[in-house]
All heavy atoms as a GROMACS GRO file, in nm:
protein
  499
    1MET      N    1   0.084  -0.117   0.000
    1MET     CA    2   0.000   0.000   0.000
    1MET      C    3   0.089   0.123   0.000
    1MET      O    4   0.200   0.121   0.049
    1MET     CB    5  -0.086   0.003   0.126
    1MET     CG    6  -0.190  -0.106   0.137
    1MET     SD    7  -0.297  -0.088   0.282
    1MET     CE    8  -0.182  -0.089   0.417
    2GLU      N    9   0.033   0.227  -0.054
    2GLU     CA   10   0.103   0.354  -0.051
    2GLU      C   11   0.001   0.467  -0.050
    2GLU      O   12  -0.114   0.448  -0.090
    2GLU     CB   13   0.199   0.368  -0.169
    2GLU     CG   14   0.135   0.359  -0.305
    2GLU     CD   15   0.238   0.354  -0.417
    2GLU    OE1   16   0.358   0.352  -0.390
    2GLU    OE2   17   0.195   0.353  -0.534
    3LYS      N   18   0.045   0.580  -0.002
    3LYS     CA   19  -0.043   0.695   0.007
    3LYS      C   20   0.035   0.818  -0.040
    3LYS      O   21   0.145   0.842   0.007
    3LYS     CB   22  -0.088   0.713   0.152
    3LYS     CG   23  -0.189   0.821   0.172
    3LYS     CD   24  -0.238   0.819   0.316
    3LYS     CE   25  -0.341   0.926   0.336
    3LYS     NZ   26  -0.397   0.923   0.469
    4ASP      N   27  -0.024   0.889  -0.134
    4ASP     CA   28   0.039   1.008  -0.187
    4ASP      C   29  -0.070   1.114  -0.199
    4ASP      O   30  -0.170   1.092  -0.268
    4ASP     CB   31   0.099   0.978  -0.325
    4ASP     CG   32   0.166   1.097  -0.390
    4ASP    OD1   33   0.143   1.213  -0.348
    4ASP    OD2   34   0.243   1.075  -0.485
    5PRO      N   35  -0.055   1.227  -0.130
    5PRO     CA   36  -0.160   1.328  -0.132
    5PRO      C   37  -0.192   1.380  -0.272
    5PRO      O   38  -0.298   1.436  -0.294
    5PRO     CB   39  -0.106   1.441  -0.044
    5PRO     CG   40   0.033   1.406  -0.010
    5PRO     CD   41   0.060   1.265  -0.051
    6LEU      N   42  -0.104   1.357  -0.367
    6LEU     CA   43  -0.126   1.404  -0.503
    6LEU      C   44  -0.192   1.300  -0.594
    6LEU      O   45  -0.220   1.327  -0.709
    6LEU     CB   46   0.006   1.452  -0.565
    6LEU     CG   47   0.077   1.564  -0.490
    6LEU    CD1   48   0.210   1.596  -0.555
    6LEU    CD2   49  -0.011   1.688  -0.483
    7ARG      N   50  -0.213   1.180  -0.541
    7ARG     CA   51  -0.276   1.073  -0.620
    7ARG      C   52  -0.403   1.025  -0.552
    7ARG      O   53  -0.404   1.001  -0.432
    7ARG     CB   54  -0.180   0.954  -0.635
    7ARG     CG   55  -0.062   0.987  -0.724
    7ARG     CD   56   0.038   0.875  -0.736
    7ARG     NE   57  -0.023   0.749  -0.770
    7ARG     CZ   58   0.028   0.632  -0.734
    7ARG    NH1   59   0.138   0.625  -0.665
    7ARG    NH2   60  -0.031   0.521  -0.769
    8VAL      N   61  -0.507   1.011  -0.627
    8VAL     CA   62  -0.636   0.958  -0.580
    8VAL      C   63  -0.679   1.027  -0.451
    8VAL      O   64  -0.718   0.963  -0.354
    8VAL     CB   65  -0.633   0.805  -0.565
    8VAL    CG1   66  -0.773   0.749  -0.551
    8VAL    CG2   67  -0.562   0.737  -0.681
    9SER      N   68  -0.665   1.157  -0.448
    9SER     CA   69  -0.706   1.240  -0.333
    9SER      C   70  -0.640   1.198  -0.202
    9SER      O   71  -0.696   1.216  -0.094
    9SER     CB   72  -0.858   1.238  -0.318
    9SER     OG   73  -0.919   1.288  -0.434
   10GLY      N   74  -0.524   1.137  -0.210
   10GLY     CA   75  -0.452   1.096  -0.089
   10GLY      C   76  -0.500   0.967  -0.028
   10GLY      O   77  -0.458   0.931   0.082
   11ALA      N   78  -0.586   0.894  -0.097
   11ALA     CA   79  -0.636   0.766  -0.045
   11ALA      C   80  -0.526   0.661  -0.050
   11ALA      O   81  -0.434   0.668  -0.133
   11ALA     CB   82  -0.755   0.719  -0.129
   12TRP      N   83  -0.534   0.563   0.040
   12TRP     CA   84  -0.442   0.450   0.034
   12TRP      C   85  -0.473   0.372  -0.093
   12TRP      O   86  -0.589   0.343  -0.123
   12TRP     CB   87  -0.461   0.358   0.155
   12TRP     CG   88  -0.401   0.415   0.280
   12TRP    CD1   89  -0.465   0.477   0.382
   12TRP    CD2   90  -0.262   0.414   0.316
   12TRP    NE1   91  -0.376   0.516   0.478
   12TRP    CE2   92  -0.251   0.478   0.441
   12TRP    CE3   93  -0.147   0.365   0.254
   12TRP    CZ2   94  -0.128   0.494   0.505
   12TRP    CZ3   95  -0.025   0.382   0.319
   12TRP    CH2   96  -0.017   0.446   0.443
   13VAL      N   97  -0.370   0.340  -0.169
   13VAL     CA   98  -0.386   0.264  -0.293
   13VAL      C   99  -0.291   0.145  -0.292
   13VAL      O  100  -0.195   0.141  -0.215
   13VAL     CB  101  -0.358   0.352  -0.418
   13VAL    CG1  102  -0.458   0.465  -0.430
   13VAL    CG2  103  -0.216   0.405  -0.418
   14PHE      N  104  -0.320   0.049  -0.377
   14PHE     CA  105  -0.228  -0.062  -0.394
   14PHE      C  106  -0.104  -0.010  -0.465
   14PHE      O  107  -0.113   0.064  -0.562
   14PHE     CB  108  -0.294  -0.174  -0.476
   14PHE     CG  109  -0.399  -0.249  -0.399
   14PHE    CD1  110  -0.532  -0.212  -0.407
   14PHE    CD2  111  -0.363  -0.355  -0.318
   14PHE    CE1  112  -0.629  -0.280  -0.336
   14PHE    CE2  113  -0.459  -0.423  -0.245
   14PHE     CZ  114  -0.592  -0.386  -0.254
   15ARG      N  115   0.013  -0.047  -0.413
   15ARG     CA  116   0.140   0.002  -0.465
   15ARG      C  117   0.148  -0.019  -0.616
   15ARG      O  118   0.113  -0.124  -0.667
   15ARG     CB  119   0.257  -0.069  -0.397
   15ARG     CG  120   0.393  -0.012  -0.438
   15ARG     CD  121   0.507  -0.072  -0.360
   15ARG     NE  122   0.494  -0.056  -0.216
   15ARG     CZ  123   0.526   0.054  -0.147
   15ARG    NH1  124   0.573   0.158  -0.211
   15ARG    NH2  125   0.512   0.058  -0.016
   16GLY      N  126   0.191   0.086  -0.685
   16GLY     CA  127   0.208   0.079  -0.828
   16GLY      C  128   0.079   0.094  -0.907
   16GLY      O  129   0.078   0.072  -1.028
   17SER      N  130  -0.029   0.129  -0.838
   17SER     CA  131  -0.156   0.145  -0.908
   17SER      C  132  -0.228   0.269  -0.857
   17SER      O  133  -0.181   0.338  -0.768
   17SER     CB  134  -0.246   0.022  -0.883
   17SER     OG  135  -0.307   0.029  -0.756
   18ARG      N  136  -0.344   0.294  -0.914
   18ARG     CA  137  -0.431   0.401  -0.866
   18ARG      C  138  -0.558   0.340  -0.806
   18ARG      O  139  -0.659   0.406  -0.791
   18ARG     CB  140  -0.466   0.496  -0.981
   18ARG     CG  141  -0.346   0.570  -1.035
   18ARG     CD  142  -0.381   0.667  -1.146
   18ARG     NE  143  -0.485   0.761  -1.112
   18ARG     CZ  144  -0.467   0.876  -1.044
   18ARG    NH1  145  -0.346   0.909  -1.005
   18ARG    NH2  146  -0.568   0.956  -1.019
   19ILE      N  147  -0.552   0.211  -0.773
   19ILE     CA  148  -0.669   0.140  -0.721
   19ILE      C  149  -0.674   0.156  -0.569
   19ILE      O  150  -0.584   0.110  -0.498
   19ILE     CB  151  -0.664  -0.008  -0.759
   19ILE    CG1  152  -0.660  -0.021  -0.912
   19ILE    CG2  153  -0.783  -0.083  -0.700
   19ILE    CD1  154  -0.623  -0.158  -0.963
   20PRO      N  155  -0.778   0.223  -0.519
   20PRO     CA  156  -0.788   0.244  -0.374
   20PRO      C  157  -0.806   0.112  -0.299
   20PRO      O  158  -0.878   0.023  -0.344
   20PRO     CB  159  -0.914   0.330  -0.359
   20PRO     CG  160  -0.944   0.383  -0.494
   20PRO     CD  161  -0.886   0.286  -0.593
   21VAL      N  162  -0.740   0.102  -0.185
   21VAL     CA  163  -0.755  -0.016  -0.100
   21VAL      C  164  -0.901  -0.031  -0.058
   21VAL      O  165  -0.952  -0.143  -0.046
   21VAL     CB  166  -0.662  -0.004   0.024
   21VAL    CG1  167  -0.691  -0.111   0.125
   21VAL    CG2  168  -0.516  -0.010  -0.021
   22ALA      N  169  -0.971   0.081  -0.042
   22ALA     CA  170  -1.113   0.077  -0.005
   22ALA      C  171  -1.194  -0.004  -0.105
   22ALA      O  172  -1.295  -0.066  -0.069
   22ALA     CB  173  -1.168   0.218   0.008
   23ALA      N  174  -1.152  -0.005  -0.232
   23ALA     CA  175  -1.224  -0.081  -0.334
   23ALA      C  176  -1.226  -0.230  -0.301
   23ALA      O  177  -1.325  -0.300  -0.328
   23ALA     CB  178  -1.162  -0.059  -0.471
   24LEU      N  179  -1.118  -0.280  -0.239
   24LEU     CA  180  -1.114  -0.421  -0.199
   24LEU      C  181  -1.223  -0.448  -0.098
   24LEU      O  182  -1.301  -0.543  -0.113
   24LEU     CB  183  -0.976  -0.456  -0.141
   24LEU     CG  184  -0.964  -0.595  -0.077
   24LEU    CD1  185  -0.991  -0.705  -0.179
   24LEU    CD2  186  -0.828  -0.612  -0.013
   25PHE      N  187  -1.233  -0.365   0.005
   25PHE     CA  188  -1.331  -0.388   0.110
   25PHE      C  189  -1.474  -0.370   0.059
   25PHE      O  190  -1.564  -0.445   0.097
   25PHE     CB  191  -1.301  -0.298   0.230
   25PHE     CG  192  -1.171  -0.334   0.293
   25PHE    CD1  193  -1.058  -0.259   0.267
   25PHE    CD2  194  -1.160  -0.445   0.375
   25PHE    CE1  195  -0.936  -0.294   0.322
   25PHE    CE2  196  -1.038  -0.481   0.430
   25PHE     CZ  197  -0.926  -0.405   0.404
   26GLU      N  198  -1.495  -0.273  -0.028
   26GLU     CA  199  -1.628  -0.252  -0.086
   26GLU      C  200  -1.671  -0.374  -0.166
   26GLU      O  201  -1.786  -0.419  -0.157
   26GLU     CB  202  -1.628  -0.127  -0.174
   26GLU     CG  203  -1.612   0.001  -0.095
   26GLU     CD  204  -1.578   0.121  -0.181
   26GLU    OE1  205  -1.571   0.108  -0.305
   26GLU    OE2  206  -1.557   0.229  -0.123
   27ASN      N  207  -1.578  -0.430  -0.242
   27ASN     CA  208  -1.611  -0.547  -0.323
   27ASN      C  209  -1.633  -0.670  -0.236
   27ASN      O  210  -1.724  -0.750  -0.263
   27ASN     CB  211  -1.501  -0.573  -0.427
   27ASN     CG  212  -1.519  -0.488  -0.549
   27ASN    OD1  213  -1.584  -0.528  -0.644
   27ASN    ND2  214  -1.465  -0.366  -0.546
   28LEU      N  215  -1.552  -0.686  -0.132
   28LEU     CA  216  -1.572  -0.800  -0.041
   28LEU      C  217  -1.709  -0.790   0.026
   28LEU      O  218  -1.779  -0.892   0.040
   28LEU     CB  219  -1.461  -0.806   0.065
   28LEU     CG  220  -1.322  -0.842   0.013
   28LEU    CD1  221  -1.220  -0.828   0.124
   28LEU    CD2  222  -1.320  -0.982  -0.046
   29GLU      N  223  -1.748  -0.671   0.065
   29GLU     CA  224  -1.881  -0.650   0.125
   29GLU      C  225  -1.992  -0.688   0.028
   29GLU      O  226  -2.098  -0.734   0.070
   29GLU     CB  227  -1.899  -0.505   0.169
   29GLU     CG  228  -1.821  -0.468   0.291
   29GLU     CD  229  -1.831  -0.320   0.327
   29GLU    OE1  230  -1.896  -0.243   0.251
   29GLU    OE2  231  -1.775  -0.282   0.430
   30ASP      N  232  -1.967  -0.670  -0.100
   30ASP     CA  233  -2.067  -0.704  -0.203
   30ASP      C  234  -2.062  -0.851  -0.242
   30ASP      O  235  -2.132  -0.893  -0.335
   30ASP     CB  236  -2.045  -0.617  -0.327
   30ASP     CG  237  -2.084  -0.472  -0.304
   30ASP    OD1  238  -2.159  -0.444  -0.207
   30ASP    OD2  239  -2.039  -0.385  -0.382
   31GLY      N  240  -1.977  -0.929  -0.176
   31GLY     CA  241  -1.972  -1.073  -0.201
   31GLY      C  242  -1.871  -1.116  -0.306
   31GLY      O  243  -1.868  -1.232  -0.346
   32VAL      N  244  -1.786  -1.025  -0.351
   32VAL     CA  245  -1.684  -1.058  -0.449
   32VAL      C  246  -1.568  -1.125  -0.376
   32VAL      O  247  -1.525  -1.079  -0.271
   32VAL     CB  248  -1.636  -0.929  -0.521
   32VAL    CG1  249  -1.519  -0.957  -0.614
   32VAL    CG2  250  -1.751  -0.866  -0.597
   33SER      N  251  -1.516  -1.234  -0.431
   33SER     CA  252  -1.402  -1.302  -0.369
   33SER      C  253  -1.273  -1.226  -0.402
   33SER      O  254  -1.270  -1.142  -0.493
   33SER     CB  255  -1.390  -1.445  -0.422
   33SER     OG  256  -1.348  -1.446  -0.557
   34VAL      N  257  -1.167  -1.258  -0.330
   34VAL     CA  258  -1.037  -1.196  -0.357
   34VAL      C  259  -0.994  -1.227  -0.500
   34VAL      O  260  -0.946  -1.139  -0.572
   34VAL     CB  261  -0.930  -1.241  -0.255
   34VAL    CG1  262  -0.792  -1.194  -0.296
   34VAL    CG2  263  -0.965  -1.191  -0.116
   35GLN      N  264  -1.014  -1.350  -0.543
   35GLN     CA  265  -0.975  -1.389  -0.679
   35GLN      C  266  -1.053  -1.308  -0.782
   35GLN      O  267  -0.996  -1.259  -0.881
   35GLN     CB  268  -0.998  -1.539  -0.702
   35GLN     CG  269  -0.951  -1.588  -0.836
   35GLN     CD  270  -0.803  -1.567  -0.859
   35GLN    OE1  271  -0.721  -1.592  -0.771
   35GLN    NE2  272  -0.766  -1.520  -0.976
   36GLU      N  273  -1.183  -1.291  -0.760
   36GLU     CA  274  -1.264  -1.212  -0.852
   36GLU      C  275  -1.218  -1.066  -0.852
   36GLU      O  276  -1.214  -1.002  -0.956
   36GLU     CB  277  -1.411  -1.220  -0.814
   36GLU     CG  278  -1.473  -1.357  -0.837
   36GLU     CD  279  -1.610  -1.371  -0.775
   36GLU    OE1  280  -1.632  -1.320  -0.662
   36GLU    OE2  281  -1.697  -1.433  -0.839
   37PHE      N  282  -1.182  -1.016  -0.734
   37PHE     CA  283  -1.136  -0.877  -0.723
   37PHE      C  284  -1.013  -0.854  -0.810
   37PHE      O  285  -1.008  -0.757  -0.885
   37PHE     CB  286  -1.107  -0.841  -0.577
   37PHE     CG  287  -1.054  -0.702  -0.560
   37PHE    CD1  288  -1.139  -0.593  -0.562
   37PHE    CD2  289  -0.918  -0.679  -0.544
   37PHE    CE1  290  -1.091  -0.463  -0.548
   37PHE    CE2  291  -0.868  -0.550  -0.529
   37PHE     CZ  292  -0.955  -0.442  -0.531
   38VAL      N  293  -0.915  -0.943  -0.801
   38VAL     CA  294  -0.792  -0.922  -0.879
   38VAL      C  295  -0.819  -0.938  -1.029
   38VAL      O  296  -0.748  -0.880  -1.111
   38VAL     CB  297  -0.674  -1.011  -0.833
   38VAL    CG1  298  -0.638  -0.981  -0.690
   38VAL    CG2  299  -0.704  -1.158  -0.851
   39GLU      N  300  -0.921  -1.014  -1.064
   39GLU     CA  301  -0.959  -1.024  -1.205
   39GLU      C  302  -1.025  -0.894  -1.252
   39GLU      O  303  -1.006  -0.851  -1.366
   39GLU     CB  304  -1.051  -1.143  -1.227
   39GLU     CG  305  -0.979  -1.277  -1.210
   39GLU     CD  306  -1.072  -1.396  -1.207
   39GLU    OE1  307  -1.194  -1.380  -1.232
   39GLU    OE2  308  -1.024  -1.507  -1.178
   40LEU      N  309  -1.103  -0.832  -1.164
   40LEU     CA  310  -1.169  -0.706  -1.197
   40LEU      C  311  -1.071  -0.589  -1.200
   40LEU      O  312  -1.091  -0.491  -1.272
   40LEU     CB  313  -1.280  -0.675  -1.095
   40LEU     CG  314  -1.402  -0.766  -1.097
   40LEU    CD1  315  -1.488  -0.741  -0.973
   40LEU    CD2  316  -1.482  -0.744  -1.223
   41PHE      N  317  -0.966  -0.598  -1.117
   41PHE     CA  318  -0.867  -0.492  -1.104
   41PHE      C  319  -0.728  -0.549  -1.133
   41PHE      O  320  -0.654  -0.583  -1.041
   41PHE     CB  321  -0.872  -0.430  -0.963
   41PHE     CG  322  -1.002  -0.364  -0.931
   41PHE    CD1  323  -1.105  -0.434  -0.870
   41PHE    CD2  324  -1.023  -0.231  -0.964
   41PHE    CE1  325  -1.225  -0.373  -0.841
   41PHE    CE2  326  -1.144  -0.169  -0.935
   41PHE     CZ  327  -1.245  -0.240  -0.874
   42PRO      N  328  -0.692  -0.560  -1.261
   42PRO     CA  329  -0.566  -0.624  -1.299
   42PRO      C  330  -0.440  -0.560  -1.241
   42PRO      O  331  -0.334  -0.621  -1.242
   42PRO     CB  332  -0.564  -0.617  -1.452
   42PRO     CG  333  -0.695  -0.564  -1.494
   42PRO     CD  334  -0.768  -0.515  -1.376
   43GLY      N  335  -0.448  -0.439  -1.188
   43GLY     CA  336  -0.331  -0.377  -1.127
   43GLY      C  337  -0.299  -0.429  -0.989
   43GLY      O  338  -0.199  -0.391  -0.929
   44VAL      N  339  -0.383  -0.519  -0.936
   44VAL     CA  340  -0.366  -0.573  -0.801
   44VAL      C  341  -0.344  -0.724  -0.811
   44VAL      O  342  -0.413  -0.793  -0.886
   44VAL     CB  343  -0.491  -0.546  -0.715
   44VAL    CG1  344  -0.475  -0.602  -0.575
   44VAL    CG2  345  -0.521  -0.397  -0.709
   45SER      N  346  -0.248  -0.774  -0.735
   45SER     CA  347  -0.223  -0.919  -0.732
   45SER      C  348  -0.293  -0.981  -0.612
   45SER      O  349  -0.328  -0.912  -0.516
   45SER     CB  350  -0.073  -0.948  -0.724
   45SER     OG  351  -0.023  -0.913  -0.595
   46VAL      N  352  -0.311  -1.111  -0.618
   46VAL     CA  353  -0.370  -1.184  -0.504
   46VAL      C  354  -0.284  -1.162  -0.380
   46VAL      O  355  -0.336  -1.142  -0.270
   46VAL     CB  356  -0.384  -1.334  -0.536
   46VAL    CG1  357  -0.424  -1.413  -0.413
   46VAL    CG2  358  -0.484  -1.356  -0.649
   47VAL      N  359  -0.153  -1.165  -0.397
   47VAL     CA  360  -0.061  -1.146  -0.284
   47VAL      C  361  -0.084  -1.009  -0.220
   47VAL      O  362  -0.093  -0.998  -0.098
   47VAL     CB  363   0.085  -1.164  -0.328
   47VAL    CG1  364   0.181  -1.123  -0.218
   47VAL    CG2  365   0.110  -1.306  -0.372
   48GLN      N  366  -0.095  -0.904  -0.301
   48GLN     CA  367  -0.118  -0.770  -0.247
   48GLN      C  368  -0.250  -0.765  -0.169
   48GLN      O  369  -0.255  -0.709  -0.059
   48GLN     CB  370  -0.124  -0.666  -0.359
   48GLN     CG  371   0.008  -0.633  -0.421
   48GLN     CD  372  -0.009  -0.536  -0.536
   48GLN    OE1  373  -0.085  -0.563  -0.630
   48GLN    NE2  374   0.060  -0.423  -0.529
   49ALA      N  375  -0.355  -0.820  -0.226
   49ALA     CA  376  -0.486  -0.818  -0.159
   49ALA      C  377  -0.480  -0.893  -0.027
   49ALA      O  378  -0.530  -0.844   0.076
   49ALA     CB  379  -0.593  -0.877  -0.250
   50ARG      N  380  -0.418  -1.008  -0.026
   50ARG     CA  381  -0.409  -1.087   0.098
   50ARG      C  382  -0.322  -1.017   0.203
   50ARG      O  383  -0.352  -1.022   0.322
   50ARG     CB  384  -0.358  -1.227   0.069
   50ARG     CG  385  -0.458  -1.309  -0.008
   50ARG     CD  386  -0.412  -1.451  -0.031
   50ARG     NE  387  -0.496  -1.515  -0.128
   50ARG     CZ  388  -0.600  -1.594  -0.097
   50ARG    NH1  389  -0.628  -1.618   0.028
   50ARG    NH2  390  -0.672  -1.649  -0.192
   51LEU      N  391  -0.215  -0.951   0.160
   51LEU     CA  392  -0.132  -0.878   0.255
   51LEU      C  393  -0.210  -0.764   0.321
   51LEU      O  394  -0.195  -0.740   0.441
   51LEU     CB  395  -0.006  -0.824   0.186
   51LEU     CG  396   0.100  -0.928   0.153
   51LEU    CD1  397   0.210  -0.866   0.066
   51LEU    CD2  398   0.159  -0.989   0.279
   52VAL      N  399  -0.293  -0.696   0.243
   52VAL     CA  400  -0.377  -0.590   0.300
   52VAL      C  401  -0.472  -0.649   0.404
   52VAL      O  402  -0.486  -0.597   0.515
   52VAL     CB  403  -0.455  -0.515   0.191
   52VAL    CG1  404  -0.566  -0.429   0.250
   52VAL    CG2  405  -0.361  -0.430   0.108
   53LEU      N  406  -0.536  -0.760   0.370
   53LEU     CA  407  -0.629  -0.823   0.463
   53LEU      C  408  -0.558  -0.871   0.589
   53LEU      O  409  -0.610  -0.854   0.700
   53LEU     CB  410  -0.702  -0.938   0.394
   53LEU     CG  411  -0.794  -0.896   0.279
   53LEU    CD1  412  -0.847  -1.020   0.206
   53LEU    CD2  413  -0.907  -0.809   0.330
   54GLU      N  414  -0.440  -0.928   0.574
   54GLU     CA  415  -0.363  -0.973   0.690
   54GLU      C  416  -0.321  -0.854   0.777
   54GLU      O  417  -0.326  -0.862   0.900
   54GLU     CB  418  -0.239  -1.051   0.645
   54GLU     CG  419  -0.273  -1.186   0.586
   54GLU     CD  420  -0.153  -1.254   0.522
   54GLU    OE1  421  -0.039  -1.204   0.536
   54GLU    OE2  422  -0.175  -1.356   0.454
   55HIS      N  423  -0.282  -0.745   0.714
   55HIS     CA  424  -0.243  -0.625   0.789
   55HIS      C  425  -0.361  -0.573   0.872
   55HIS      O  426  -0.345  -0.541   0.990
   55HIS     CB  427  -0.194  -0.518   0.693
   55HIS     CG  428  -0.168  -0.386   0.759
   55HIS    ND1  429  -0.057  -0.365   0.839
   55HIS    CD2  430  -0.239  -0.272   0.762
   55HIS    CE1  431  -0.062  -0.241   0.887
   55HIS    NE2  432  -0.171  -0.183   0.840
   56VAL      N  433  -0.477  -0.566   0.810
   56VAL     CA  434  -0.595  -0.517   0.882
   56VAL      C  435  -0.631  -0.613   0.995
   56VAL      O  436  -0.665  -0.569   1.106
   56VAL     CB  437  -0.714  -0.498   0.785
   56VAL    CG1  438  -0.843  -0.470   0.860
   56VAL    CG2  439  -0.683  -0.385   0.688
   57ALA      N  440  -0.623  -0.741   0.971
   57ALA     CA  441  -0.655  -0.839   1.075
   57ALA      C  442  -0.560  -0.824   1.194
   57ALA      O  443  -0.603  -0.826   1.309
   57ALA     CB  444  -0.647  -0.981   1.018
   58ARG      N  445  -0.430  -0.809   1.166
   58ARG     CA  446  -0.333  -0.792   1.274
   58ARG      C  447  -0.358  -0.661   1.348
   58ARG      O  448  -0.351  -0.655   1.471
   58ARG     CB  449  -0.190  -0.796   1.220
   58ARG     CG  450  -0.139  -0.933   1.190
   58ARG     CD  451   0.012  -0.934   1.163
   58ARG     NE  452   0.055  -0.833   1.068
   58ARG     CZ  453   0.057  -0.850   0.935
   58ARG    NH1  454   0.019  -0.963   0.882
   58ARG    NH2  455   0.099  -0.754   0.856
   59SER      N  456  -0.384  -0.556   1.274
   59SER     CA  457  -0.407  -0.424   1.336
   59SER      C  458  -0.531  -0.426   1.423
   59SER      O  459  -0.532  -0.368   1.531
   59SER     CB  460  -0.424  -0.317   1.227
   59SER     OG  461  -0.307  -0.306   1.152
   60THR      N  462  -0.636  -0.491   1.376
   60THR     CA  463  -0.760  -0.500   1.452
   60THR      C  464  -0.740  -0.585   1.577
   60THR      O  465  -0.785  -0.548   1.685
   60THR     CB  466  -0.872  -0.558   1.365
   60THR    OG1  467  -0.885  -0.479   1.248
   60THR    CG2  468  -1.003  -0.562   1.439
   61ALA      N  469  -0.671  -0.697   1.563
   61ALA     CA  470  -0.646  -0.786   1.676
   61ALA      C  471  -0.565  -0.716   1.783
   61ALA      O  472  -0.585  -0.737   1.902
   61ALA     CB  473  -0.577  -0.913   1.630
   62ALA      N  474  -0.474  -0.630   1.742
   62ALA     CA  475  -0.388  -0.560   1.838
   62ALA      C  476  -0.465  -0.456   1.920
   62ALA      O  477  -0.425  -0.422   2.030
   62ALA     CB  478  -0.273  -0.491   1.765
   63THR      N  479  -0.577  -0.408   1.866
   63THR     CA  480  -0.653  -0.305   1.938
   63THR      C  481  -0.766  -0.363   2.021
   63THR      O  482  -0.824  -0.293   2.102
   63THR     CB  483  -0.712  -0.202   1.839
   63THR    OG1  484  -0.800  -0.268   1.748
   63THR    CG2  485  -0.602  -0.130   1.764
   64VAL      N  486  -0.800  -0.490   2.003
   64VAL     CA  487  -0.906  -0.553   2.080
   64VAL      C  488  -0.852  -0.594   2.216
   64VAL      O  489  -0.749  -0.660   2.227
   64VAL     CB  490  -0.963  -0.675   2.006
   64VAL    CG1  491  -1.067  -0.746   2.091
   64VAL    CG2  492  -1.022  -0.633   1.873
   65VAL      N  493  -0.919  -0.551   2.320
   65VAL     CA  494  -0.874  -0.585   2.455
   65VAL      C  495  -0.977  -0.666   2.525
   65VAL      O  496  -1.092  -0.656   2.515
   65VAL     CB  497  -0.845  -0.456   2.536
   65VAL    CG1  498  -0.804  -0.491   2.678
   65VAL    CG2  499  -0.741  -0.374   2.467
   0.00000   0.00000   0.00000
């Protein structure tokens, strides 16, 4: 992931693309699988999508008390 205030209004995007990370979560909420997501957004790899999900899971687990 990367964030640049001059790209995509400063939203977090998948590295090397203009695809917002939020698009992954929006699609997952709509029932799209990770595999389908990477097919819809060719600038994102399965590895990148899974790393984002793992990062969020670890971050969330660390804040739950």
